[in-house]
C-alpha positions as a Markdown table, in Angstrom:
| # | Residue | x | y | z |
|---|---|---|---|---|
| 1 | Gln | -0.2 | 0.2 | 0.3 |
| 2 | Val | 1.2 | 3.2 | -0.8 |
| 3 | Gln | 1.0 | 6.2 | 1.2 |
| 4 | Leu | 2.0 | 10.3 | 0.4 |
| 5 | Val | 2.5 | 13.0 | 2.5 |
| 6 | Glu | 3.2 | 16.5 | 0.8 |
| 7 | Ser | 4.7 | 19.5 | 2.7 |
| 8 | Gly | 5.0 | 22.8 | 1.2 |
| 9 | Gly | 3.0 | 25.5 | 0.0 |
| 10 | Gly | 2.0 | 28.5 | 1.5 |
| 11 | Leu | 1.5 | 32.0 | 0.2 |
| 12 | Ala | 3.8 | 33.7 | -2.5 |
| 13 | Gln | 3.4 | 37.0 | -4.3 |
| 14 | Thr | 2.9 | 37.2 | -8.1 |
| 15 | Gly | 6.1 | 36.4 | -10.3 |
| 16 | Gly | 7.1 | 34.0 | -7.1 |
| 17 | Ser | 8.3 | 30.8 | -6.2 |
| 18 | Leu | 7.2 | 28.0 | -4.1 |
| 19 | Arg | 8.3 | 24.3 | -3.7 |
| 20 | Leu | 6.0 | 21.4 | -3.0 |
| 21 | Ser | 7.1 | 18.1 | -1.6 |
| 22 | Cys | 5.7 | 14.7 | -2.0 |
| 23 | Ala | 7.0 | 11.8 | -0.3 |
| 24 | Ala | 6.0 | 8.2 | -1.0 |
| 25 | Ser | 6.2 | 5.1 | 1.0 |
| 26 | Gly | 5.5 | 1.5 | 0.1 |
| 27 | Arg | 7.1 | -1.4 | -1.8 |
| 28 | Thr | 5.6 | -0.6 | -5.4 |
| 29 | Val | 6.4 | 3.1 | -5.9 |
| 30 | Arg | 8.8 | 2.7 | -8.6 |
| 31 | Gln | 6.8 | 0.9 | -10.4 |
| 32 | Tyr | 4.6 | 4.0 | -11.1 |
| 33 | Ala | 4.4 | 7.8 | -11.4 |
| 34 | Thr | 3.9 | 10.3 | -9.7 |
| 35 | Gln | 1.5 | 13.3 | -10.7 |
| 36 | Trp | 0.9 | 16.5 | -9.2 |
| 37 | Phe | -2.9 | 17.9 | -9.2 |
| 38 | Arg | -4.9 | 21.2 | -8.5 |
| 39 | Gln | -8.3 | 21.8 | -7.3 |
| 40 | Thr | -10.2 | 25.0 | -7.1 |
| 41 | Pro | -13.2 | 25.3 | -5.2 |
| 42 | Gly | -16.3 | 24.0 | -7.1 |
| 43 | Asn | -14.0 | 22.5 | -10.3 |
| 44 | Glu | -12.6 | 19.0 | -10.6 |
| 45 | Arg | -8.6 | 18.2 | -10.3 |
| 46 | Glu | -6.6 | 19.4 | -13.1 |
| 47 | Phe | -3.4 | 17.7 | -14.0 |
| 48 | Val | -0.6 | 19.9 | -13.5 |
| 49 | Ala | 2.9 | 17.6 | -13.9 |
| 50 | Gly | 4.0 | 14.1 | -13.7 |
| 51 | Ile | 7.4 | 12.1 | -13.2 |
| 52 | Met | 7.4 | 8.6 | -14.0 |
| 53 | Trp | 10.0 | 6.9 | -11.5 |
| 54 | Ser | 11.5 | 4.2 | -13.7 |
| 55 | Thr | 12.9 | 6.4 | -16.3 |
| 56 | Gly | 12.5 | 10.0 | -15.1 |
| 57 | Phe | 10.5 | 10.8 | -17.9 |
| 58 | Thr | 8.5 | 14.0 | -17.4 |
| 59 | Trp | 5.3 | 15.7 | -18.4 |
| 60 | Tyr | 3.5 | 18.8 | -18.2 |
| 61 | Ser | 0.1 | 20.6 | -18.6 |
| 62 | Lys | 0.3 | 23.4 | -20.9 |
| 63 | Ala | -0.6 | 26.0 | -18.2 |
| 64 | Val | 2.3 | 25.2 | -16.2 |
| 65 | Gln | 5.1 | 24.4 | -19.0 |
| 66 | Asp | 8.1 | 26.4 | -18.8 |
| 67 | Arg | 7.2 | 27.8 | -15.5 |
| 68 | Phe | 6.9 | 24.3 | -13.3 |
| 69 | Ile | 9.6 | 21.8 | -12.8 |
| 70 | Ile | 9.1 | 18.5 | -11.6 |
| 71 | Ser | 11.8 | 15.8 | -10.1 |
| 72 | Gly | 12.3 | 13.1 | -8.1 |
| 73 | Asp | 14.8 | 11.8 | -5.3 |
| 74 | Asn | 14.9 | 8.1 | -6.4 |
| 75 | Ala | 16.4 | 6.8 | -3.2 |
| 76 | Lys | 14.1 | 9.0 | -0.9 |
| 77 | Thr | 11.0 | 8.3 | -3.2 |
| 78 | Thr | 10.1 | 11.9 | -2.9 |
| 79 | Ala | 8.8 | 14.2 | -5.9 |
| 80 | Tyr | 9.5 | 17.8 | -5.9 |
| 81 | Leu | 7.4 | 20.8 | -7.7 |
| 82 | Gln | 9.2 | 23.8 | -7.9 |
| 83 | Met | 6.8 | 26.3 | -8.8 |
| 84 | Asn | 8.2 | 29.6 | -10.3 |
| 85 | Ala | 6.7 | 32.7 | -12.1 |
| 86 | Leu | 3.6 | 32.1 | -9.9 |
| 87 | Gln | 0.2 | 33.7 | -11.0 |
| 88 | Pro | -3.2 | 34.5 | -9.3 |
| 89 | Ala | -4.5 | 31.3 | -11.1 |
| 90 | Asp | -2.2 | 28.8 | -9.9 |
| 91 | Thr | -3.9 | 29.7 | -6.6 |
| 92 | Ala | -5.3 | 26.3 | -5.6 |
| 93 | Val | -5.3 | 23.0 | -3.2 |
| 94 | Tyr | -1.8 | 21.0 | -4.5 |
| 95 | Tyr | -2.6 | 17.5 | -4.2 |
| 96 | Cys | 0.2 | 14.4 | -5.2 |
| 97 | Asn | -1.1 | 11.2 | -6.8 |
| 98 | Leu | 0.8 | 7.4 | -7.1 |
| 99 | Ala | -1.3 | 4.7 | -8.2 |
| 100 | Asn | -4.4 | 4.8 | -6.2 |
| 101 | Ser | -3.3 | 6.8 | -3.1 |
| 102 | Trp | -3.4 | 10.8 | -3.0 |
| 103 | Gly | -1.8 | 13.3 | -0.8 |
| 104 | Gln | -3.5 | 14.9 | 1.8 |
| 105 | Gly | -3.6 | 18.2 | -0.2 |
| 106 | Thr | -1.8 | 21.5 | 0.4 |
| 107 | Gln | -3.0 | 25.0 | -0.2 |
| 108 | Val | -0.9 | 27.3 | -2.3 |
| 109 | Thr | -2.1 | 31.1 | -2.7 |
| 110 | Val | -0.6 | 33.4 | -5.2 |
| 111 | Ser | -1.4 | 37.4 | -4.1 |
| 112 | Ser | -1.7 | 39.9 | -7.1 |
């Protein structure tokens, strides 16, 4: 069974940066990908970025590519989401996902 623990997030100004972490535990972690999603009130969760543990391959939504960077520490099975050039539209609760497990969510608020 996979468990995910998120950290990071908080408040940033427009143009600022924040970093999120997602620590995964479980024997099958490296068979899957860690993905970040975000959600605003009344809306569905939106895909943000993903990283495949076995190959290091990464992919992004158009909304964040060129601004966000996903990376992973394979030894710690911890994924990071470096968020740069933040905009108020990036304000959301961010969740990490691996297989069928979800993190607890962390709030990111970007002030204008």
